[in-house]
PyMOL Python script that loads the backbone (N, CA, C, O; Angstrom):
from pymol import cmd

cmd.read_pdbstr("""\
ATOM      1  N   UNK A   1      26.221  68.450 -52.377  1.00  0.00           N
ATOM      2  CA  UNK A   1      27.187  69.499 -52.378  1.00  0.00           C
ATOM      3  C   UNK A   1      28.593  68.946 -52.125  1.00  0.00           C
ATOM      4  O   UNK A   1      28.872  68.117 -51.259  1.00  0.00           O
ATOM      5  N   UNK A   2      29.518  69.559 -53.069  1.00  0.00           N
ATOM      6  CA  UNK A   2      30.865  68.964 -53.085  1.00  0.00           C
ATOM      7  C   UNK A   2      31.718  69.649 -51.948  1.00  0.00           C
ATOM      8  O   UNK A   2      31.423  70.737 -51.454  1.00  0.00           O
ATOM      9  N   UNK A   3      32.731  68.939 -51.616  1.00  0.00           N
ATOM     10  CA  UNK A   3      33.597  69.257 -50.462  1.00  0.00           C
ATOM     11  C   UNK A   3      34.046  70.798 -50.521  1.00  0.00           C
ATOM     12  O   UNK A   3      33.955  71.531 -49.536  1.00  0.00           O
ATOM     13  N   UNK A   4      34.538  71.223 -51.760  1.00  0.00           N
ATOM     14  CA  UNK A   4      34.901  72.692 -51.839  1.00  0.00           C
ATOM     15  C   UNK A   4      33.647  73.636 -51.600  1.00  0.00           C
ATOM     16  O   UNK A   4      33.792  74.669 -50.947  1.00  0.00           O
ATOM     17  N   UNK A   5      32.519  73.311 -52.086  1.00  0.00           N
ATOM     18  CA  UNK A   5      31.504  74.028 -51.821  1.00  0.00           C
ATOM     19  C   UNK A   5      31.139  74.253 -50.332  1.00  0.00           C
ATOM     20  O   UNK A   5      30.960  75.330 -49.763  1.00  0.00           O
ATOM     21  N   UNK A   6      31.067  72.940 -49.804  1.00  0.00           N
ATOM     22  CA  UNK A   6      30.996  72.878 -48.278  1.00  0.00           C
ATOM     23  C   UNK A   6      32.015  73.850 -47.477  1.00  0.00           C
ATOM     24  O   UNK A   6      31.677  74.608 -46.568  1.00  0.00           O
ATOM     25  N   UNK A   7      33.149  73.706 -47.919  1.00  0.00           N
ATOM     26  CA  UNK A   7      34.320  74.506 -47.263  1.00  0.00           C
ATOM     27  C   UNK A   7      34.035  75.948 -47.419  1.00  0.00           C
ATOM     28  O   UNK A   7      34.138  76.694 -46.445  1.00  0.00           O
ATOM     29  N   UNK A   8      33.662  76.415 -48.652  1.00  0.00           N
ATOM     30  CA  UNK A   8      33.396  77.693 -48.908  1.00  0.00           C
ATOM     31  C   UNK A   8      32.352  78.302 -48.044  1.00  0.00           C
ATOM     32  O   UNK A   8      32.449  79.437 -47.576  1.00  0.00           O
ATOM     33  N   UNK A   9      31.272  77.436 -47.838  1.00  0.00           N
ATOM     34  CA  UNK A   9      30.079  77.969 -46.911  1.00  0.00           C
ATOM     35  C   UNK A   9      30.722  78.205 -45.536  1.00  0.00           C
ATOM     36  O   UNK A   9      30.380  79.197 -44.892  1.00  0.00           O
ATOM     37  N   UNK A  10      31.629  77.355 -45.054  1.00  0.00           N
ATOM     38  CA  UNK A  10      32.294  77.387 -43.753  1.00  0.00           C
ATOM     39  C   UNK A  10      32.987  78.708 -43.650  1.00  0.00           C
ATOM     40  O   UNK A  10      32.911  79.397 -42.633  1.00  0.00           O
ATOM     41  N   UNK A  11      33.685  79.065 -44.747  1.00  0.00           N
ATOM     42  CA  UNK A  11      34.579  80.331 -44.698  1.00  0.00           C
ATOM     43  C   UNK A  11      33.528  81.488 -44.532  1.00  0.00           C
ATOM     44  O   UNK A  11      33.785  82.409 -43.757  1.00  0.00           O
ATOM     45  N   UNK A  12      32.328  81.464 -45.254  1.00  0.00           N
ATOM     46  CA  UNK A  12      31.381  82.572 -44.978  1.00  0.00           C
ATOM     47  C   UNK A  12      30.729  82.489 -43.702  1.00  0.00           C
ATOM     48  O   UNK A  12      30.300  83.552 -43.254  1.00  0.00           O
ATOM     49  N   UNK A  13      30.552  81.361 -42.970  1.00  0.00           N
ATOM     50  CA  UNK A  13      29.749  81.306 -41.661  1.00  0.00           C
ATOM     51  C   UNK A  13      30.707  81.625 -40.580  1.00  0.00           C
ATOM     52  O   UNK A  13      30.312  82.404 -39.712  1.00  0.00           O
ATOM     53  N   UNK A  14      32.087  81.072 -40.485  1.00  0.00           N
ATOM     54  CA  UNK A  14      32.870  81.167 -39.296  1.00  0.00           C
ATOM     55  C   UNK A  14      33.516  82.392 -39.238  1.00  0.00           C
ATOM     56  O   UNK A  14      34.157  82.735 -40.232  1.00  0.00           O
ATOM     57  N   UNK A  15      33.467  83.219 -38.134  1.00  0.00           N
ATOM     58  CA  UNK A  15      33.962  84.546 -37.966  1.00  0.00           C
ATOM     59  C   UNK A  15      35.405  84.362 -37.778  1.00  0.00           C
ATOM     60  O   UNK A  15      35.799  83.523 -36.967  1.00  0.00           O
ATOM     61  N   UNK A  16      36.302  85.141 -38.520  1.00  0.00           N
ATOM     62  CA  UNK A  16      37.702  85.095 -38.302  1.00  0.00           C
ATOM     63  C   UNK A  16      38.242  84.273 -39.300  1.00  0.00           C
ATOM     64  O   UNK A  16      39.435  84.452 -39.541  1.00  0.00           O
ATOM     65  N   UNK A  17      37.562  83.292 -40.028  1.00  0.00           N
ATOM     66  CA  UNK A  17      38.142  82.515 -41.054  1.00  0.00           C
ATOM     67  C   UNK A  17      37.986  83.267 -42.364  1.00  0.00           C
ATOM     68  O   UNK A  17      36.910  83.652 -42.821  1.00  0.00           O
ATOM     69  N   UNK A  18      39.204  83.435 -42.928  1.00  0.00           N
ATOM     70  CA  UNK A  18      39.203  84.454 -44.051  1.00  0.00           C
ATOM     71  C   UNK A  18      39.739  83.628 -45.337  1.00  0.00           C
ATOM     72  O   UNK A  18      39.594  84.225 -46.404  1.00  0.00           O
ATOM     73  N   UNK A  19      40.277  82.473 -45.393  1.00  0.00           N
ATOM     74  CA  UNK A  19      40.844  81.821 -46.357  1.00  0.00           C
ATOM     75  C   UNK A  19      40.962  80.310 -46.074  1.00  0.00           C
ATOM     76  O   UNK A  19      41.324  79.767 -45.030  1.00  0.00           O
ATOM     77  N   UNK A  20      40.529  79.686 -47.382  1.00  0.00           N
ATOM     78  CA  UNK A  20      40.599  78.209 -47.393  1.00  0.00           C
ATOM     79  C   UNK A  20      41.260  77.906 -48.725  1.00  0.00           C
ATOM     80  O   UNK A  20      40.932  78.516 -49.743  1.00  0.00           O
ATOM     81  N   UNK A  21      42.147  77.009 -48.716  1.00  0.00           N
ATOM     82  CA  UNK A  21      42.944  76.731 -49.849  1.00  0.00           C
ATOM     83  C   UNK A  21      42.854  75.268 -50.381  1.00  0.00           C
ATOM     84  O   UNK A  21      42.542  74.385 -49.582  1.00  0.00           O
ATOM     85  N   UNK A  22      43.083  74.993 -51.549  1.00  0.00           N
ATOM     86  CA  UNK A  22      43.071  73.665 -51.997  1.00  0.00           C
ATOM     87  C   UNK A  22      44.358  73.322 -52.874  1.00  0.00           C
ATOM     88  O   UNK A  22      44.935  74.192 -53.525  1.00  0.00           O
ATOM     89  N   UNK A  23      44.718  72.144 -52.846  1.00  0.00           N
ATOM     90  CA  UNK A  23      45.890  71.853 -53.658  1.00  0.00           C
ATOM     91  C   UNK A  23      45.610  70.567 -54.530  1.00  0.00           C
ATOM     92  O   UNK A  23      45.011  69.622 -54.015  1.00  0.00           O
ATOM     93  N   UNK A  24      46.036  70.516 -55.844  1.00  0.00           N
ATOM     94  CA  UNK A  24      45.736  69.447 -56.755  1.00  0.00           C
ATOM     95  C   UNK A  24      47.015  69.310 -57.617  1.00  0.00           C
ATOM     96  O   UNK A  24      47.725  70.264 -57.933  1.00  0.00           O
ATOM     97  N   UNK A  25      47.234  67.991 -57.972  1.00  0.00           N
ATOM     98  CA  UNK A  25      48.337  67.812 -58.929  1.00  0.00           C
ATOM     99  C   UNK A  25      47.888  68.386 -60.206  1.00  0.00           C
ATOM    100  O   UNK A  25      46.698  68.412 -60.521  1.00  0.00           O
ATOM    101  N   UNK A  26      48.861  68.857 -60.963  1.00  0.00           N
ATOM    102  CA  UNK A  26      48.536  69.634 -62.178  1.00  0.00           C
ATOM    103  C   UNK A  26      47.911  68.763 -63.240  1.00  0.00           C
ATOM    104  O   UNK A  26      47.146  69.228 -64.085  1.00  0.00           O
ATOM    105  N   UNK A  27      48.248  67.502 -63.183  1.00  0.00           N
ATOM    106  CA  UNK A  27      47.469  66.555 -64.184  1.00  0.00           C
ATOM    107  C   UNK A  27      46.162  66.034 -63.680  1.00  0.00           C
ATOM    108  O   UNK A  27      45.614  65.199 -64.399  1.00  0.00           O
ATOM    109  N   UNK A  28      45.562  66.384 -62.559  1.00  0.00           N
ATOM    110  CA  UNK A  28      44.360  66.194 -62.041  1.00  0.00           C
ATOM    111  C   UNK A  28      43.424  67.445 -62.447  1.00  0.00           C
ATOM    112  O   UNK A  28      43.055  68.288 -61.630  1.00  0.00           O
ATOM    113  N   UNK A  29      43.145  67.453 -63.588  1.00  0.00           N
ATOM    114  CA  UNK A  29      42.243  68.572 -64.206  1.00  0.00           C
ATOM    115  C   UNK A  29      40.741  68.464 -63.692  1.00  0.00           C
ATOM    116  O   UNK A  29      40.085  69.505 -63.664  1.00  0.00           O
ATOM    117  N   UNK A  30      40.186  67.333 -63.306  1.00  0.00           N
ATOM    118  CA  UNK A  30      38.991  67.162 -62.763  1.00  0.00           C
ATOM    119  C   UNK A  30      38.789  67.945 -61.411  1.00  0.00           C
ATOM    120  O   UNK A  30      37.842  68.711 -61.231  1.00  0.00           O
ATOM    121  N   UNK A  31      39.821  67.669 -60.426  1.00  0.00           N
ATOM    122  CA  UNK A  31      39.766  68.416 -59.109  1.00  0.00           C
ATOM    123  C   UNK A  31      40.028  69.849 -59.285  1.00  0.00           C
ATOM    124  O   UNK A  31      39.480  70.612 -58.490  1.00  0.00           O
ATOM    125  N   UNK A  32      40.753  70.315 -60.170  1.00  0.00           N
ATOM    126  CA  UNK A  32      41.002  71.719 -60.378  1.00  0.00           C
ATOM    127  C   UNK A  32      39.867  72.360 -60.836  1.00  0.00           C
ATOM    128  O   UNK A  32      39.585  73.479 -60.405  1.00  0.00           O
ATOM    129  N   UNK A  33      39.094  71.727 -61.757  1.00  0.00           N
ATOM    130  CA  UNK A  33      37.819  72.161 -62.247  1.00  0.00           C
ATOM    131  C   UNK A  33      36.693  72.395 -61.276  1.00  0.00           C
ATOM    132  O   UNK A  33      35.971  73.392 -61.300  1.00  0.00           O
ATOM    133  N   UNK A  34      36.590  71.308 -60.341  1.00  0.00           N
ATOM    134  CA  UNK A  34      35.654  71.379 -59.272  1.00  0.00           C
ATOM    135  C   UNK A  34      35.949  72.483 -58.375  1.00  0.00           C
ATOM    136  O   UNK A  34      35.012  73.190 -58.004  1.00  0.00           O
ATOM    137  N   UNK A  35      37.161  72.727 -57.969  1.00  0.00           N
ATOM    138  CA  UNK A  35      37.579  73.988 -57.110  1.00  0.00           C
ATOM    139  C   UNK A  35      37.218  75.229 -57.803  1.00  0.00           C
ATOM    140  O   UNK A  35      36.554  76.101 -57.243  1.00  0.00           O
ATOM    141  N   UNK A  36      37.689  75.339 -59.144  1.00  0.00           N
ATOM    142  CA  UNK A  36      37.330  76.525 -59.707  1.00  0.00           C
ATOM    143  C   UNK A  36      35.742  76.811 -59.948  1.00  0.00           C
ATOM    144  O   UNK A  36      35.358  77.980 -59.982  1.00  0.00           O
ATOM    145  N   UNK A  37      34.920  75.848 -60.097  1.00  0.00           N
ATOM    146  CA  UNK A  37      33.512  76.038 -60.246  1.00  0.00           C
ATOM    147  C   UNK A  37      32.916  76.488 -58.821  1.00  0.00           C
ATOM    148  O   UNK A  37      31.852  77.100 -58.734  1.00  0.00           O
ATOM    149  N   UNK A  38      33.682  76.136 -57.740  1.00  0.00           N
ATOM    150  CA  UNK A  38      33.178  76.455 -56.444  1.00  0.00           C
ATOM    151  C   UNK A  38      33.696  77.861 -55.804  1.00  0.00           C
ATOM    152  O   UNK A  38      33.609  78.175 -54.617  1.00  0.00           O
ATOM    153  N   UNK A  39      34.242  78.615 -56.834  1.00  0.00           N
ATOM    154  CA  UNK A  39      34.796  79.919 -56.582  1.00  0.00           C
ATOM    155  C   UNK A  39      36.217  80.016 -56.080  1.00  0.00           C
ATOM    156  O   UNK A  39      36.634  81.097 -55.663  1.00  0.00           O
ATOM    157  N   UNK A  40      36.936  79.004 -56.097  1.00  0.00           N
ATOM    158  CA  UNK A  40      38.422  79.047 -55.783  1.00  0.00           C
ATOM    159  C   UNK A  40      39.186  79.570 -57.071  1.00  0.00           C
ATOM    160  O   UNK A  40      38.851  79.232 -58.207  1.00  0.00           O
ATOM    161  N   UNK A  41      40.238  80.422 -56.797  1.00  0.00           N
ATOM    162  CA  UNK A  41      41.038  81.030 -57.797  1.00  0.00           C
ATOM    163  C   UNK A  41      42.388  80.430 -57.847  1.00  0.00           C
ATOM    164  O   UNK A  41      42.969  80.150 -56.798  1.00  0.00           O
ATOM    165  N   UNK A  42      42.868  80.238 -58.889  1.00  0.00           N
ATOM    166  CA  UNK A  42      44.352  79.833 -58.933  1.00  0.00           C
ATOM    167  C   UNK A  42      45.362  80.730 -58.490  1.00  0.00           C
ATOM    168  O   UNK A  42      45.366  81.868 -58.960  1.00  0.00           O
ATOM    169  N   UNK A  43      46.246  80.379 -57.627  1.00  0.00           N
ATOM    170  CA  UNK A  43      47.179  81.275 -57.045  1.00  0.00           C
ATOM    171  C   UNK A  43      48.687  81.016 -57.536  1.00  0.00           C
ATOM    172  O   UNK A  43      49.552  81.883 -57.414  1.00  0.00           O
ATOM    173  N   UNK A  44      48.921  79.810 -58.078  1.00  0.00           N
ATOM    174  CA  UNK A  44      50.202  79.457 -58.491  1.00  0.00           C
ATOM    175  C   UNK A  44      50.427  77.938 -58.629  1.00  0.00           C
ATOM    176  O   UNK A  44      49.577  77.075 -58.410  1.00  0.00           O
ATOM    177  N   UNK A  45      51.696  77.742 -59.024  1.00  0.00           N
ATOM    178  CA  UNK A  45      52.018  76.285 -59.264  1.00  0.00           C
ATOM    179  C   UNK A  45      53.348  76.001 -58.311  1.00  0.00           C
ATOM    180  O   UNK A  45      54.339  76.727 -58.384  1.00  0.00           O
ATOM    181  N   UNK A  46      53.278  75.055 -57.558  1.00  0.00           N
ATOM    182  CA  UNK A  46      54.267  74.551 -56.689  1.00  0.00           C
ATOM    183  C   UNK A  46      54.972  73.490 -57.480  1.00  0.00           C
ATOM    184  O   UNK A  46      54.353  72.468 -57.779  1.00  0.00           O
ATOM    185  N   UNK A  47      56.233  73.659 -57.843  1.00  0.00           N
ATOM    186  CA  UNK A  47      57.027  72.740 -58.476  1.00  0.00           C
ATOM    187  C   UNK A  47      57.612  71.771 -57.566  1.00  0.00           C
ATOM    188  O   UNK A  47      58.114  72.164 -56.513  1.00  0.00           O
ATOM    189  N   UNK A  48      57.592  70.559 -57.871  1.00  0.00           N
ATOM    190  CA  UNK A  48      58.240  69.443 -57.006  1.00  0.00           C
ATOM    191  C   UNK A  48      57.649  69.387 -55.580  1.00  0.00           C
ATOM    192  O   UNK A  48      58.390  69.190 -54.617  1.00  0.00           O
ATOM    193  N   UNK A  49      56.322  69.559 -55.444  1.00  0.00           N
ATOM    194  CA  UNK A  49      55.761  69.439 -54.331  1.00  0.00           C
ATOM    195  C   UNK A  49      55.672  67.916 -53.833  1.00  0.00           C
ATOM    196  O   UNK A  49      55.441  66.988 -54.608  1.00  0.00           O
ATOM    197  N   UNK A  50      55.880  67.759 -52.453  1.00  0.00           N
ATOM    198  CA  UNK A  50      55.786  66.230 -52.034  1.00  0.00           C
ATOM    199  C   UNK A  50      54.407  65.818 -51.870  1.00  0.00           C
ATOM    200  O   UNK A  50      53.609  66.505 -51.232  1.00  0.00           O
ATOM    201  N   UNK A  51      54.069  64.618 -52.474  1.00  0.00           N
ATOM    202  CA  UNK A  51      52.936  64.012 -52.310  1.00  0.00           C
ATOM    203  C   UNK A  51      53.243  62.612 -51.857  1.00  0.00           C
ATOM    204  O   UNK A  51      53.546  61.757 -52.689  1.00  0.00           O
ATOM    205  N   UNK A  52      53.180  62.348 -50.595  1.00  0.00           N
ATOM    206  CA  UNK A  52      53.604  60.985 -50.047  1.00  0.00           C
ATOM    207  C   UNK A  52      55.165  60.969 -50.221  1.00  0.00           C
ATOM    208  O   UNK A  52      55.948  61.817 -49.794  1.00  0.00           O
ATOM    209  N   UNK A  53      55.440  59.908 -50.886  1.00  0.00           N
ATOM    210  CA  UNK A  53      56.977  59.776 -51.130  1.00  0.00           C
ATOM    211  C   UNK A  53      57.400  60.103 -52.494  1.00  0.00           C
ATOM    212  O   UNK A  53      58.524  59.806 -52.899  1.00  0.00           O
ATOM    213  N   UNK A  54      56.453  60.759 -53.276  1.00  0.00           N
ATOM    214  CA  UNK A  54      56.757  61.170 -54.642  1.00  0.00           C
ATOM    215  C   UNK A  54      56.677  62.835 -54.650  1.00  0.00           C
ATOM    216  O   UNK A  54      56.164  63.498 -53.749  1.00  0.00           O
ATOM    217  N   UNK A  55      57.254  63.338 -55.782  1.00  0.00           N
ATOM    218  CA  UNK A  55      57.247  64.776 -55.909  1.00  0.00           C
ATOM    219  C   UNK A  55      56.470  65.007 -57.279  1.00  0.00           C
ATOM    220  O   UNK A  55      56.763  64.374 -58.293  1.00  0.00           O
ATOM    221  N   UNK A  56      55.545  65.877 -57.237  1.00  0.00           N
ATOM    222  CA  UNK A  56      54.792  66.452 -58.449  1.00  0.00           C
ATOM    223  C   UNK A  56      54.557  67.850 -58.339  1.00  0.00           C
ATOM    224  O   UNK A  56      54.509  68.444 -57.262  1.00  0.00           O
ATOM    225  N   UNK A  57      54.402  68.410 -59.532  1.00  0.00           N
ATOM    226  CA  UNK A  57      53.939  69.786 -59.810  1.00  0.00           C
ATOM    227  C   UNK A  57      52.493  69.899 -59.261  1.00  0.00           C
ATOM    228  O   UNK A  57      51.702  69.027 -59.620  1.00  0.00           O
ATOM    229  N   UNK A  58      52.107  70.775 -58.517  1.00  0.00           N
ATOM    230  CA  UNK A  58      50.715  71.072 -57.931  1.00  0.00           C
ATOM    231  C   UNK A  58      50.224  72.356 -58.283  1.00  0.00           C
ATOM    232  O   UNK A  58      51.000  73.289 -58.490  1.00  0.00           O
ATOM    233  N   UNK A  59      48.956  72.473 -58.369  1.00  0.00           N
ATOM    234  CA  UNK A  59      48.264  73.914 -58.471  1.00  0.00           C
ATOM    235  C   UNK A  59      47.609  74.214 -57.177  1.00  0.00           C
ATOM    236  O   UNK A  59      46.857  73.435 -56.592  1.00  0.00           O
ATOM    237  N   UNK A  60      47.963  75.452 -56.751  1.00  0.00           N
ATOM    238  CA  UNK A  60      47.507  75.943 -55.544  1.00  0.00           C
ATOM    239  C   UNK A  60      46.124  76.863 -55.785  1.00  0.00           C
ATOM    240  O   UNK A  60      46.186  77.859 -56.506  1.00  0.00           O
ATOM    241  N   UNK A  61      45.044  76.519 -55.224  1.00  0.00           N
ATOM    242  CA  UNK A  61      43.808  77.374 -55.295  1.00  0.00           C
ATOM    243  C   UNK A  61      43.286  77.823 -54.156  1.00  0.00           C
ATOM    244  O   UNK A  61      43.263  77.048 -53.200  1.00  0.00           O
ATOM    245  N   UNK A  62      42.801  79.052 -54.024  1.00  0.00           N
ATOM    246  CA  UNK A  62      42.175  79.457 -52.628  1.00  0.00           C
ATOM    247  C   UNK A  62      40.864  80.142 -52.892  1.00  0.00           C
ATOM    248  O   UNK A  62      40.656  80.699 -53.970  1.00  0.00           O
ATOM    249  N   UNK A  63      39.912  80.108 -51.857  1.00  0.00           N
ATOM    250  CA  UNK A  63      38.785  81.109 -51.731  1.00  0.00           C
ATOM    251  C   UNK A  63      39.004  82.075 -50.608  1.00  0.00           C
ATOM    252  O   UNK A  63      39.213  81.598 -49.492  1.00  0.00           O
ATOM    253  N   UNK A  64      38.984  83.184 -50.741  1.00  0.00           N
ATOM    254  CA  UNK A  64      39.268  84.229 -49.733  1.00  0.00           C
ATOM    255  C   UNK A  64      38.119  85.152 -49.601  1.00  0.00           C
ATOM    256  O   UNK A  64      37.473  85.585 -50.555  1.00  0.00           O
ATOM    257  N   UNK A  65      37.920  85.408 -48.420  1.00  0.00           N
ATOM    258  CA  UNK A  65      36.569  86.224 -47.927  1.00  0.00           C
ATOM    259  C   UNK A  65      36.970  87.563 -48.025  1.00  0.00           C
ATOM    260  O   UNK A  65      36.187  88.466 -47.727  1.00  0.00           O
TER     261      UNK A  65
END
""", "prot")
cmd.dss("prot")
cmd.show_as("cartoon", "prot")
cmd.util.cbc("prot")
cmd.orient("prot")
């Protein structure tokens, strides 16, 4: 089971937990695809998001109960 799938199961089991989100650099299409296959939906693009000491565009995805 992938991490996004495990996280989504936790959202379904834990009372009060309504949302879990993932963030991936735009060029990381494999990570975006894994999140989408596990029910996460794209919510938007964060331009110039800080990753360590660098800034990159990132895709925000979320699974909402």
